[in-house]
N, C-alpha and C positions, 0 to 999 in steps of 0.2 A: 479898266474902270472898276471891275470887281475887286482887284487888289487894293486900289485906293480906298474904296469904301470899307474894306476890312482892315485898313491900317498896315498893309503889307507891301506897299509900293517899293520899299527898300529892296525887295527881291529882284525887281527889274534892273536895279543897279548891278547886281551880281551877274545877271544874264548878259547885260551889255559888256561888262568887263571880261567875261568869258569869251564873248564873241570877238572883242578887240584882241585878246590874246591869241585866239585861233587864227585870225587874219594876219596878225604880226608874224606868226610862225609859218603860215602859208607863204608869206613874202620871202622868208628865208629860203624855203624850198624853191621858189621861183627864181631867186637870184642864183642859187646853186646851179639850177638847170641852165639858165641863160649864160652863165659864166663857164659852163662845163666843169664845174668844181665838184670834186668827189670829197665829201666830208669824212672826217674820221668817224669811227663807230660811236664814240662819245658825243661828238657834235650832232651826228644824225639822230641818235636816240633822244637827246635833249629836245630836239625839234619834233621828232616823230611821236613822242609821247603826247604832245599837245595836238598834232595834226591827225592823230588817230580819232579825234573827236570825242573820246570818252569824257574828258573834263567838261566840255560844253554840254554834252548830253546829260551828264549827271546834274549839272547846274540847272538846266531847263527842267529836268524831272523834279528837282527840289522846288522849283517855282510853283509847280502845280500840285504839290502834295498836301496842301492844307495846313492845319494847325500842328501837325506832328513835326514840321520843320520850323526851326527857330533861326534867328540871326546867327546864333552860335554854330548851328549846323552848316550854314554857308561859310562861316569863318573856318570851320574845320575842313570843309571841302577845298577852300582856297589855300589851305596850308600844304596842299599837295600830299595827301596821305598815301601811305604805302599801298593801300588797297586800290586806289585810283591809278597809281603808277603801274601796278602789276597788271591791272585790267587793260590799261592803255598799251602796255608792252605786248601782251598776248594778242590783242586785236591788231596792232600795227604789224607785228611779225607775221601773223596769219595772212593779213592782207598782202604784205610784201611777197610772201611765198606764192600765194595764188596768182598775183599779177605777174610774177616772174615766169610762171609756167605758161 
């Protein structure tokens, strides 16, 4: 409601798209598990960078940041910038190491 009154309803579109992308990649992981498929490192990392949840957390953070974030900011975030990929990789690999122990 607040976003609509401020003319920032477009932000919800980006949050929904990020959620759709996350769920789509969770489905890849579920299929791999169900089929006992071991992906290649490249296949795994392509999916794991999304399922680390960094992209959706970044998007949701942008939604609530106020006037400092513009539509161009969301476009930049959805271009899969290097900083988000790096953060996702670190978080995913740390999680994998800890869950393996």
